[in-house]
C-alpha positions in Angstrom: 0.0 0.0 0.0 3.0 2.3 0.2 2.8 2.5 -3.6 -0.7 3.8 -3.7 -1.4 7.1 -5.3 -1.0 10.0 -2.9 -4.4 11.5 -3.5 -7.2 12.2 -1.0 -9.5 9.5 -2.2 -6.9 6.8 -1.4 -5.5 8.3 1.8 -8.8 8.3 3.7 -10.1 4.8 3.1 -7.1 2.7 4.3 -6.0 2.0 7.8 -2.7 3.3 9.0 0.1 1.6 7.0 3.1 0.3 9.0 6.4 2.1 8.4 8.9 0.6 6.0 12.0 -0.9 7.5 14.8 1.6 8.2 16.9 2.6 5.2 14.6 0.7 2.8 12.6 2.2 0.0 9.2 0.8 -1.0 10.8 -0.4 -4.2 13.5 -2.3 -2.2 11.0 -3.9 0.0 8.9 -5.0 -3.0 12.1 -6.3 -4.7 12.9 -8.4 -1.6 9.3 -9.8 -1.7 9.6 -10.6 -5.4 12.9 -12.4 -4.8 11.3 -14.4 -2.1 8.4 -15.4 -4.3 10.6 -16.2 -7.2 12.9 -18.4 -5.1 10.0 -20.2 -3.5 8.5 -20.9 -6.9 11.8 -22.1 -8.3 12.4 -24.4 -5.3 8.9 -25.8 -5.6 9.4 -26.6 -9.3 12.9 -28.0 -8.9 12.3 -30.2 -5.8 8.6 -31.2 -6.2 9.3 -32.9 -9.5 12.3 -35.0 -8.5 14.5 -35.6 -11.6 12.4 -33.5 -14.0 12.1 -30.3 -11.9 15.7 -29.1 -12.5 15.3 -29.7 -16.3 11.9 -28.0 -16.4 13.2 -25.0 -14.4 16.3 -24.5 -16.6 14.1 -24.7 -19.8 11.9 -21.8 -18.7 13.8 -19.6 -16.2 15.1 -17.1 -18.8 11.7 -16.7 -20.5 9.2 -16.3 -17.6 6.4 -13.9 -18.2 5.3 -12.3 -14.9 1.8 -11.1 -14.3 1.6 -8.7 -11.4 -1.7 -7.7 -9.8 -2.4 -4.5 -8.1 -5.4 -2.6 -6.7 -7.9 -1.0 -9.0 -7.0 2.6 -9.7 -3.2 2.1 -9.7 -1.8 3.2 -13.0 1.4 4.0 -14.7 3.3 5.5 -11.8 2.6 2.5 -9.5 3.3 0.0 -12.3 6.6 1.7 -13.1 7.7 1.3 -9.4 6.6 -2.4 -9.5 8.6 -2.8 -12.8 11.6 -1.2 -11.1 11.3 -3.6 -8.2 11.2 -6.6 -10.6 14.5 -5.3 -12.2 16.1 -4.8 -8.8 15.0 -8.3 -7.8 16.7 -9.5 -11.0 13.5 -11.1 -12.3 13.9 -9.3 -15.6 16.7 -7.2 -17.3 16.4 -3.4 -17.4 15.6 -3.4 -21.1 12.5 -3.1 -23.3 12.7 -6.8 -23.9 12.8 -7.4 -20.1 9.9 -5.0 -19.6 7.8 -6.9 -22.2 8.0 -9.9 -19.8 5.8 -8.1 -17.3 2.0 -7.6 -17.5 -0.2 -5.9 -15.0 -3.7 -6.8 -14.0 -6.0 -5.0 -11.6 -7.6 -6.9 -8.8 -11.0 -6.5 -10.5 -9.7 -8.0 -13.8 -8.1 -10.8 -11.9 -11.3 -11.6 -10.1 -13.2 -11.6 -13.3 -10.7 -14.0 -14.9 -11.0 -16.3 -11.9 -14.8 -16.2 -12.1 -14.8 -17.0 -15.8 -12.4 -19.8 -15.3 -14.1 -21.3 -12.3 -17.7 -20.4 -12.9 -19.9 -17.6 -11.7 -22.4 -18.0 -8.8 -25.9 -18.9 -10.0 -27.8 -15.9 -11.2 -24.9 -13.5 -11.8 -25.2 -13.5 -15.6 -28.8 -12.5 -15.3 -27.9 -9.6 -13.0 -25.2 -8.5 -15.4 -27.6 -8.7 -18.4 -30.2 -6.6 -16.5 -27.6 -4.0 -15.7 -26.4 -3.8 -19.3 -30.0 -3.5 -20.6 -30.8 -0.9 -18.0 -27.8 1.3 -19.1 -28.9 1.3 -22.8 
């Protein structure tokens, strides 16, 4: 949440956010978190599939496409900081080709994709249709 836009509408509706560790920027903290997640995913793939895991990991590690989610309303400035953290974490190189390996998705978009993939609760489509027809 330290990345959120510094505008009145985002300041008033969140609880107090804990301070960052001393001498660490928000980008450095996020980079540390990205490193942790990357290492955990790597370890899982390498060790979960005994024998094949190392081969699978080596075959994909230089070509991984990262999809990073963020709250609705975060835009270019916040995404640029997240991209910078990915570079600092050494997930991608600091190049246009490296940047092309990152996509951003809002929480709302991620939720919609999940619902489409796993099914919507009964009656949701009818509600959406009525909202659409109401707006026209």
